[in-house]
N, C-alpha and C positions, 0 to 999 in steps of 0.2 A: 504492499501498500505506500503510495507517494502523499509525500507531506508537503504543503507551499510554505513552508517557514516560514516566520519574517526573517530575510537577510540583516547583517548586520550593518546597516548603514547609518547610526544614529552618530554622534560621538557621545564619548565613554562621560564627556560634561552632561551633555544631554540627559543621559540615564542617569549617572548619581544625581540631580538636581530631582527630578521626577520621584527617583526610591527616596530623599530623603523626605522629600513632601508629604510622599505618601505614607514615611515610615514616621513622620513626626503626626500625622493624622492618626492613625493606628495608637502611639505608643501614649499622645499626648490629649488630645483632643477627643477621641473614639471615650475614652474611659467617661469623659466628664459627662458626655451627652448620653444623657438617661432616656429613653428613647419607649414611651408607656407602652401597656399590651392593650390592646378593646377587651372589652369582655364578650366573651366567646358564645354565643347561643344556636348551637346548631340543633336540624332537623325537620323531618315531612313536619309542614305547616308552620312554622316557628313562627312565620313573620306575622300571624296573629297575635303571637306576643308583644307586638311593638307598641299598643297603648299603657298596656301594664308599665312596660321600658321607659316610655316614655315620659310617664306620670313619677316615676322616681326621679327620675335624672331633672325635672322640674321646668320640663317643656308642657307648654300650654296650647299651644298653638303656632305649631310646626311648619315647615312652610318644605313640600315634597317635589324634589329637587328632582327629572328624570327622560327621559325622551320619549317624542310624538308615539313614536313606532310601539313603544310597551303601552302607551295607553291602548292605542288603535289592536296591538294582543289582545288587553283584557286582562295582562300579567298589575295590570297596577289593584286593581278591582280585587284583590288577593290583600293588599292592605287600605284601600280605603274604605273598605267593606269592614274591616276590624276595629276602624278608626271611628267611623259612624256610629256604630253597636256602642261605643265609651261615649259619643255625644262629644269627640272633639272634634274643634274645629279649624281646619286648616286648609293652607292657600299653596296649587299646584304651579310649576314651574316645569310646565314640561317642553321647553326649546333646546335641550340641548340637545347636538351633532356631536359627531367626532371630532376631536382636536378642540374643543371646545375657545375661540377664540377670548383677545383680549374685551369685547365690545360684548359678548357676550354674556363674559361674568358680569360687568359692567351691566346689565342686566337685570341679573339678576339678583344684582346688591340693592339697587333701585327696588325692584319689586317687593323685597324684606323687610325694607324700610317704609314701603307705602302701606305695607298690609299689618303694622306695628307684628311678625312672625317674633317668636322670640328661640326659637329651632329649626333643627333641619332635620329632615332625613332621606338621604340619600337613596337610588330606585337605579340599580342599571347597571354596566356596563363600565369600563376604569375610565371616561370621561362626565360620566354622572357623576361619580363621585368626584373624580378630580375637581368637577366645576363645583360643587359642595363645598368642598375644602375651600377653593380661594373665595368663594364667598363669603363664606364664614369668618374666612379672617383676614379679608376686604373692608367687613363688616365691622369687624371688632377693635380694629384698627384705623379705620378709619382713612383707606388708603386705595388708590388704587394696582390693579395685578401687578402692571407694570412696578411699581412704587415699591413692593416685596416681595417682585424675584429676586432670587438668591438665595440663600442662608441665614438660618434665625433674625428674617426682619419682620416677624407677628410678631410675638414671645408675650402673648397675650392668648386666654382660655376661649377661647371659639364657645357657642354656644351649646344648647343640649344637642348632640350631635348619632346619631346609628347612621349607619352603612349598612344597605342590605344587596349584595352584589346578584345580581342578573347573569352572570356569567365567568366561569373559573379559568381568572386568567392574570389580573393585572395584580391581585392579593391587593389594590388603592383600600381595602376597608382594614388594611391596616399599617402599610405605611406610612411616612412622616412629608412624606414628596405631594404638589400636586403641577399638571405640567398642564399652563396652557400658552396657545397660540397665538404669534404676534405676527399677520396675515401681509401685513406690509411689510416686516423686515425679515418675512419667509420662512422664522427660524420658533424653535419651541424654547418658553421660557419655562423653570421651575420656581415653586416658591416650595421652599426648605423649610420646614421646623417641625418638633416634638410633638407643639402641642397640633397641628393637623390630626394627627390619627384620632377617628372618631370616638367614639367612649365604649361605645357597642358596634359588636357586630354580628348579623345575625344572616346563617348560612342556611338556608332553606332552600333543599333540591327540588322544590316543587315549582318552583320561578325558572326552574332552567330547563325544565322538560321540553319545549318548543322550538330547543335554539337551535338552530340550522345547522347539516355538521360540519360545511365549510366556516363560520364561527365557533362553532365546537371546535376543529382544528385548529384554528390562529390563534385564537386566546390558549389554549390547553400552551401550545407548543412557547406561548409569551410567557406562563407558567414556568411552562419547563428549562426557558432563558434566565430568568428569574435565575432560580435555583445554582445551576451551572455556569452563572458568571457570577453568584454568592462564592459558591465552592471554589470554587479556580483562584479568586480572585486574594492578592494579601490579606486584604481585614479578615480573610475567615474563621469565625473561632469557634469552639465545641462547640457553643449553643445554635449558630447559626447554621454550623455543620451537620448538625442533629437534624432541620429544619428543612436542609438542601434533599440529603438523602432520602426523608421521609414525605417528600415532595418528588422525587426521580422516580421512585418505585413508584408509588402511588399514579402519575402520570403513564408509565412504562407499559403498567400495565389495567388502566382504566382508559385512559384516553382511546385509543382504539375501541372500547367496545360505546363508551359513551358517541362516538363520529357512528360508528354503523347502528347501533340501536338509541335513538338518543331520549324515548322515553323509560330508558333501563334505571330506577332511583338511583342503586347501591351507585348506577360508577356515574350519577350525575353528583352525587354524595364525596362522591372517594373524591375527586375533580376539583368540588367548593373548599375538599380542608388541604388540597393539596396547591393548591392558588392559593389557601391560606399562610400556611406554612413558608412555599419558595418569598411571598411577599415579609411575612416575619425575619427570611434569612436575609433578601438583598437592603431592606429598610435601614438593616445594621453593617450591611460590608458596602455597598454601593455596587454600580453594573462594570459594565466593560466596552470593547468595541461595536458588539454588536447592539447596545443600546445609542449608541455616540451615532452610527450610520443609521438608524431605522431611524430616531432622531429627523436628522437632515431629512433625510424622503419624506417624513411624513412633513416638514414645515414647507420642504420646495413641493409636493405632488400631490400632498392630502393620502399619502398611502397608508393605511388605516395600520396601529402600531405593533399591531399582535403575526400583522403577514410579514409588515418590515423584518421583524425581529427572525420570524422562521424560516424566510427568504437568508439573511445573513447567518445566521447562526452556522452554515458549516463552513463557511468560507472563512471563520474566525476561528473553530476549532481547530482547521487546518492550519491558518499561519499561528497560530498558539500551540501546536504539540509540542514540538520540542521540551518548553518548558512546562508545562501542563499535562505530559501523559502521564506521570504518577497518581495525579489527579483524578485525571481519564481512570486507570486504572485503577484507582480507590472508586470509582461509582459504578463505576461496568460490575463487579463483587456485588459491593451494595443492594446495585439493583437487579441480581443475576443474572444478568447480562456475558459474565462469563465466571471463569471458577475458577479455584485457589491455585487448581497448578499452573494456570497462565503463566505465562512470561508479564512483566508489564507491557512490556512491546502489546503483545499480540492481547493480552486483558485494555490495550488504551485506545486500539483500532479498533476493534468488539464496539465498548462505547461509543467509537466515530461515528461507527458502521449501520449501529442499532440507532442512534439519531438518524441519519440520512433516510434508514429502510422507514423509521417511522413517518417521518417528513412527505417521505415515496405513496406508504399505504394512503394517504389521507390527501393524495394529488393534491400539497402543497405545491406550483406555481416554481419554479428558480430561478427564476427573470422580471425587470419591470421593464417594459416596452417605454416607460413615462421615461428613463434618465434621458435625458440631453447627454450630446460628448462636450457640447462646453461648458454645463455646469457641475460638472466632472473632479473641477480642478476645486471650486470651491465647498466644495462637499466633501472634498476630501478634508481639508485646511480647517472644513469645523467641524467637524468629526476628533480628529486629532486634539483639537483643539482641546475640544470641551473635555477627553479625556485624561487628558495630559496632569492636571493637579487635583483630579476629581476621583478617575476613577483608579484601584489598584490596579490594574492588570497585570498577568502576566507578562507578558512579551508587548513591549512599545514598539510602534510603529513608526515612518515617517513618510509625511506627506503624500510620495510617491507610490509605497505600498499600500496604502489605502487609496489611492487613483488606482492602483491596479486591479486591486479589492472590487471597485465601481462601478469597475468598468467591466469587469465577469459579473457583475449584475446586469447591463444593461442588456435588452434583451438584441 
């Protein structure tokens, strides 16, 4: 098996500076940042517990943040009926679209204020939960989403906040980040602060039964990417490694079932837990080049984040192979993709092959026709810059190396 590993074209000084910054974060900053764990409510029809949870948190008039398609599909009715039965008045904001923009968040803030809402229920995929985080953060800081983009710029407790994911992918229900799009600049902005972690996460598999196979596949591989990048990155801890392994084992076993049998409650339940576990891991370790490139593809071409991650993942596994093969081998053993008698090399190859086979089995595309040749240098430059002082990747790339990978992604 051949591997397109990154050639050593970066200067030793560049690598040393990156390693110093990442080590400083791991040794000094990370231990000081206390990331809360949301209260976890899980099980069939657990969404019906929302009224009691809301009252316990002190919320009286929640704003439900979601997208119009969920309303159209009738999935919101499970939530709104329970609120109606408990005589809880609510405000509906169903304008969320993929990659929520700064303008969308501002619209949500205005509605939250004008209706005197006092709490938040986010129900939907990662876009709805991220949008809800940004709305809550802007409300308590009285700032715009652009002003709080970056790290630790919120620092105020959000209103009572319940997150109810309807996809098993982003893990946003337990992460410290909200990603919003600056459409004018063709880039994504991340609001990163522990206060954005929802107070309660409700994992109800019944909300995921109608998810189409394509979205099941793309969101599932998003969770896999979170778990893998958290595990192979240089910020991994015993806590995060445990969550990564838990997620990866569940994903390889249950994602194909959820993809092929959309109404399989057990598979949906296991994938919801896998997404949560992967989120718990990467929110404490950060991610890597898969996300860095995917963020640019989303910002430039509005390619769905899960799909972008799924297509990019094999290329980064190959690029990082030399530095990460020991960890690939560990993951292969943990997920029963290799045996203890296999050499590190053989086990690592089995892991990379298993990822590729999983993608192939779910008909994940391998390239993007949207990518324009003239955009590639800027896409690469932004992805490398995003990674350099933020992500504890096992292997550093130069702009040229990144351009080469993005060129392969172009149809």
